[in-house]
TORKESE-72862 format. One record per residue (C-alpha): x, z, y. Coordinates in steps of 0.1 Angstrom, whole numbers. Example, Ala and Ser with C-alpha at 12.3 -4.5 7.8 and 13.67 -1.06 7.14 Angstrom:
2
+-------+-------+-------+
!     x !     z !     y !
+-------+-------+-------+
!   123 !    78 !   -45 !
!   137 !    71 !   -11 !
+-------+-------+-------+
***
This chain:
97
+-------+-------+-------+
!     x !     z !     y !
+-------+-------+-------+
!   170 !  -528 !    -3 !
!   176 !  -491 !    -7 !
!   143 !  -465 !    -8 !
!   163 !  -440 !    10 !
!   152 !  -421 !    37 !
!   162 !  -444 !    67 !
!   163 !  -431 !   107 !
!   123 !  -432 !   107 !
!   109 !  -418 !    77 !
!    90 !  -390 !    78 !
!    89 !  -365 !    47 !
!    61 !  -336 !    38 !
!    78 !  -307 !    56 !
!    82 !  -327 !    89 !
!    43 !  -337 !    84 !
!    32 !  -301 !    79 !
!    55 !  -293 !   109 !
!    39 !  -317 !   133 !
!     0 !  -306 !   117 !
!    11 !  -268 !   120 !
!    24 !  -273 !   153 !
!    -4 !  -290 !   171 !
!   -27 !  -261 !   159 !
!    -3 !  -236 !   174 !
!    -5 !  -251 !   203 !
!   -40 !  -250 !   208 !
!   -42 !  -214 !   196 !
!   -13 !  -202 !   219 !
!   -30 !  -219 !   252 !
!   -64 !  -201 !   239 !
!   -48 !  -169 !   237 !
!   -32 !  -179 !   271 !
!     3 !  -176 !   262 !
!    21 !  -206 !   280 !
!    50 !  -183 !   286 !
!    83 !  -172 !   270 !
!    72 !  -144 !   252 !
!   103 !  -123 !   260 !
!   116 !  -134 !   292 !
!    81 !  -149 !   307 !
!    94 !  -184 !   318 !
!    73 !  -216 !   316 !
!   102 !  -245 !   313 !
!   122 !  -251 !   277 !
!    95 !  -238 !   251 !
!    90 !  -237 !   219 !
!    83 !  -219 !   187 !
!   106 !  -200 !   173 !
!    99 !  -190 !   131 !
!   101 !  -154 !   117 !
!   123 !  -172 !    87 !
!   148 !  -198 !    92 !
!   134 !  -235 !    83 !
!   154 !  -237 !    51 !
!   133 !  -205 !    39 !
!    99 !  -219 !    52 !
!    79 !  -220 !    22 !
!    41 !  -216 !    30 !
!    20 !  -227 !    54 !
!    17 !  -191 !    68 !
!    57 !  -189 !    71 !
!    53 !  -221 !    93 !
!    24 !  -207 !   117 !
!    46 !  -171 !   119 !
!    62 !  -181 !   152 !
!    69 !  -169 !   185 !
!    68 !  -191 !   222 !
!    99 !  -184 !   235 !
!   125 !  -204 !   258 !
!   151 !  -222 !   242 !
!   179 !  -197 !   255 !
!   156 !  -161 !   240 !
!   153 !  -186 !   209 !
!   190 !  -195 !   205 !
!   199 !  -158 !   215 !
!   177 !  -145 !   184 !
!   192 !  -166 !   167 !
!   222 !  -157 !   165 !
!   212 !  -120 !   157 !
!   210 !  -130 !   122 !
!   184 !  -138 !    96 !
!   166 !  -102 !    93 !
!   168 !   -94 !   130 !
!   156 !  -129 !   140 !
!   128 !  -117 !   116 !
!   123 !   -83 !   128 !
!   123 !   -93 !   163 !
!    96 !  -123 !   161 !
!    74 !  -102 !   138 !
!    76 !   -74 !   169 !
!    67 !  -100 !   191 !
!    36 !  -109 !   171 !
!    27 !   -73 !   164 !
!    28 !   -70 !   209 !
!     3 !   -96 !   212 !
!   -22 !   -82 !   186 !
!   -24 !   -50 !   206 !
+-------+-------+-------+
***
């Protein structure tokens, strides 16, 4: 039997994201960020990374996120990598003011 990646096999990057995501969920809740940071909806939320997933290398990269609804996340993805990164970083900067 082959030891290839089966449908239930979880890799190192997935385990890292699962761990980081748990911490992010707690941190965002503690900051009171429970809605899309662009439009304010509380539906269909997820974390949008500043970098494309294929470019996430360090744990800091995995933590550089904004909480967005699927619609706004998809819209940022269409802007391209540089503009997406700038937009996410601008959201993070506004949050820290």
